C-alpha positions in Angstrom: 57.0 33.7 9.5 55.9 31.4 12.3 52.5 33.0 12.3 52.2 32.6 8.5 53.1 28.9 8.8 50.4 28.5 11.5 47.7 30.1 9.3 48.6 27.8 6.3 48.5 24.8 8.6 45.0 25.8 9.8 43.8 26.3 6.2 45.2 22.9 5.1 43.5 21.2 8.1 40.2 22.9 7.3 40.4 21.8 3.7 41.1 18.2 4.6 38.1 18.2 7.0 35.8 19.5 4.3 37.0 16.9 1.9 36.5 14.2 4.5 32.9 15.4 5.1 32.1 15.3 1.4 33.5 11.8 0.8 30.6 9.4 0.1 30.4 6.0 1.9 31.3 2.8 0.0 29.2 2.0 -3.0 28.3 -1.4 -1.5 27.9 -2.6 2.0 27.5 -6.0 3.6 26.3 -6.5 7.2 27.1 -9.2 9.7 24.5 -11.7 8.4 25.5 -11.3 4.8 22.8 -8.8 3.6 24.2 -6.7 0.8 23.3 -3.1 0.1 23.9 -0.6 -2.8 24.5 3.1 -2.2 21.7 5.1 -3.8 22.6 8.8 -4.5 20.4 11.8 -3.6 18.6 13.1 -6.7 15.2 13.4 -8.3 12.9 11.5 -10.8 9.4 11.6 -12.2 7.3 9.2 -10.2 4.1 7.7 -11.8 3.4 6.8 -15.4 2.5 8.8 -18.5 -1.1 8.6 -19.8 0.0 6.5 -22.8 1.5 3.7 -20.8 -0.4 0.5 -21.3 -2.2 -0.7 -18.2 -1.5 2.4 -16.1 -3.7 3.0 -13.1 -5.5 6.3 -12.5 -3.5 6.8 -9.3 -0.2 6.8 -11.1 -0.1 10.6 -11.4 3.2 11.9 -12.7 5.0 14.2 -10.3 8.6 15.1 -9.5 10.1 13.6 -6.4 13.4 14.8 -4.9 15.5 13.0 -2.4 17.7 15.3 -0.4 19.8 12.5 1.2 21.4 9.3 -0.1 20.7 5.9 1.4 21.5 2.2 1.1 19.0 -0.1 -0.6 19.0 -3.9 -0.2 20.6 -5.5 -3.2 18.2 -8.5 -2.9 15.0 -9.4 -1.3 15.5 -10.6 2.3 16.2 -14.3 2.1 14.9 -17.1 4.3 18.4 -17.7 5.8 18.6 -14.0 6.8 15.1 -14.0 8.3 16.0 -17.2 10.2 19.2 -15.6 11.5 17.2 -12.6 12.9 13.8 -14.0 13.8 14.6 -17.7 14.6 11.9 -19.1 12.4 10.9 -19.5 8.7 7.3 -18.7 7.7 7.8 -19.3 4.0 5.6 -21.4 1.8 8.4 -22.1 -0.6 11.4 -23.8 0.9 14.3 -26.0 -0.2 16.7 -24.1 -2.3 19.4 -21.8 -0.9 18.8 -18.0 -1.0 15.1 -18.2 -1.7 13.4 -15.0 -0.6 11.4 -15.2 2.6 7.7 -15.2 1.7 4.4 -15.2 3.6 5.3 -12.2 5.8 3.0 -9.3 6.7 3.9 -5.6 7.0 3.8 -6.1 10.7 6.3 -9.0 10.5 8.6 -6.8 8.4 8.5 -4.1 11.1 9.5 -6.7 13.7 12.4 -7.9 11.6 13.7 -4.4 11.0 13.5 -3.6 14.7 15.5 -6.7 15.7 18.0 -6.3 12.9 18.5 -2.6 13.9 19.2 -3.7 17.5 21.5 -6.4 16.4 23.5 -4.3 14.0 23.3 -1.0 15.9 22.2 0.7 12.6 18.8 1.9 11.4 17.1 -0.5 9.0 13.6 0.0 7.7 11.3 -0.6 4.7 11.7 1.7 1.8 9.1 4.3 1.2 7.0 3.8 -2.0 8.8 6.7 -3.7 12.2 5.3 -2.7 11.2 2.0 -4.1 10.2 3.4 -7.5 13.3 5.6 -7.6 15.4 2.5 -7.1 13.4 0.3 -9.4 13.7 2.8 -12.3 17.4 3.5 -11.7 17.3 6.4 -14.1 15.0 4.8 -16.7 11.6 6.1 -17.7 10.1 3.0 -19.4 7.5 0.7 -17.8 10.3 -1.7 -16.8 13.9 -0.8 -16.0 14.9 -3.1 -18.9 12.6 -1.3 -21.4 9.1 -1.3 -22.8 8.2 -4.9 -22.0 9.1 -7.8 -19.8 10.2 -11.3 -20.8 10.3 -14.6 -18.8 14.1 -14.6 -18.9 14.2 -11.2 -17.3 11.9 -11.8 -14.2 9.8 -14.3 -12.4 6.2 -13.6 -13.1 3.2 -15.5 -14.7 4.6 -16.3 -18.2 1.2 -17.2 -19.5 0.6 -13.5 -20.0 2.3 -10.8 -22.0 2.8 -7.0 -21.9 3.2 -5.0 -25.0 5.2 -6.9 -27.6 6.5 -9.4 -25.0 6.4 -13.1 -25.4 4.9 -15.9 -23.4 7.1 -18.2 -21.4 7.3 -20.7 -18.5 5.1 -20.0 -15.5 7.2 -21.3 -12.6 4.4 -21.0 -10.0 6.9 -20.4 -7.2 9.7 -18.1 -6.1 13.3 -18.5 -7.3 16.6 -17.7 -5.5 17.4 -14.0 -5.3 19.8 -12.9 -8.0 18.5 -15.4 -10.5 17.9 -12.7 -13.1 20.0 -9.7 -14.2 20.2 -6.6 -12.0 18.9 -3.2 -12.9 21.3 -0.3 -13.8 21.9 0.4 -10.1 22.7 -3.2 -9.3 19.4 -4.1 -7.6 17.8 -7.5 -8.3 14.2 -8.7 -8.5 12.7 -5.2 -8.7 10.1 -6.8 -11.1 8.4 -10.0 -10.0 9.4 -12.9 -7.6 7.6 -11.4 -4.6 5.5 -8.3 -3.9 7.6 -6.0 -1.7 6.2 -4.2 1.3 6.8 -0.5 1.5 6.8 1.7 4.6 3.9 4.0 3.6 0.2 4.0 4.3 -1.5 3.8 0.9 -2.9 7.1 -0.3 -3.2 9.5 -3.3 -0.1 11.1 -4.9 0.5 14.9 -4.6 -0.2 16.9 -7.7 2.9 19.0 -7.1 6.6 18.4 -6.7 7.5 16.5 -3.5 10.7 16.4 -1.4 11.4 13.3 0.6 7.8 12.2 0.6 6.6 9.8 3.4 3.2 8.9 2.0 -0.2 9.4 3.6 -0.2 10.2 7.3 -2.8 7.6 8.1 -4.7 4.9 6.3 -6.1 1.4 6.4 -3.7 -0.3 4.0 0.0 -0.5 3.4 1.7 -0.2 0.0 3.4 -3.0 -2.0 5.4 -2.8 -5.2 7.0 -4.9 -7.9 4.6 -7.8 -8.6 5.3 -11.5 -7.9 5.8 -14.9 -9.3 2.0 -15.2 -9.8 1.5 -11.7 -11.4 0.5 -10.6 -14.9 3.4 -8.5 -16.1 1.3 -5.4 -16.1 1.4 -5.5 -12.3 5.2 -5.7 -12.4 5.6 -2.3 -14.0 7.8 0.3 -12.1 4.8 2.6 -11.6 2.2 0.0 -10.6 0.8 0.4 -7.1 -0.7 -2.3 -4.8 -2.0 -2.1 -1.3 -3.3 -4.5 1.4 -4.1 -4.9 5.1 -0.7 -4.7 7.0 -1.6 -7.9 8.9 -2.1 -9.9 5.7 0.6 -12.4 4.8 0.6 -14.8 1.7 3.1 -16.6 -0.4 3.1 -13.7 -2.8 4.6 -11.2 -0.3 8.2 -10.5 0.7 10.4 -7.4 1.2 13.8 -5.7 1.0 15.1 -3.2 3.4 16.9 0.2 3.4 19.8 1.1 5.6 20.0 4.7 6.8 23.6 5.9 6.9 
């Protein structure tokens, strides 16, 4: 009888351990300087755009991408206050309002920020890969924008003098706006279209023509990738699938970023 009780005890302990291992981290996370993150589940999606999508680029080849591990994605673009807390300066062209995203940062600047933040927090922060960015932007949708077939000035900060599809014209603000000024996408992420171009980790390169698992982009290159469009962009460049690239040392008032947190 004593032996049977012991076996049952071991089985119960093993079961509890397995359940503990399978438990997902919290759906949201806030670090010591107030940066908020959303838990992004492992999964797969079709990256790129269909041939019929208006304004698509030839490099937006549709292919299946699978993520084997979940991760945290920054809820917002990195703000000037957060940059100041880590880097001790503020390079932004647009200043004044609280919670404006930091602008005028290069890819190299973003790497320096991630390195210092990782050291400060004792966690691994980095830029998202291009595929992670699009996965998060789409949030399970397949349309040009996570809100549907077109974009409207009340949904994102872009150049309202231009339209996409059946969209309407609106005010062109000609500057950034505080993060969270517009509605979030289905996964709770803000400013995935417009406000500032967002640096990605990858070297810019061609897409694979076959399925990919945890892609990291080109091994080498000359330019780094950006996504999402900006306050000065035509809405066609704010599409989920649209790709941009530039010299990693380049910094202008159109460029910002968000970061991932590796659990």
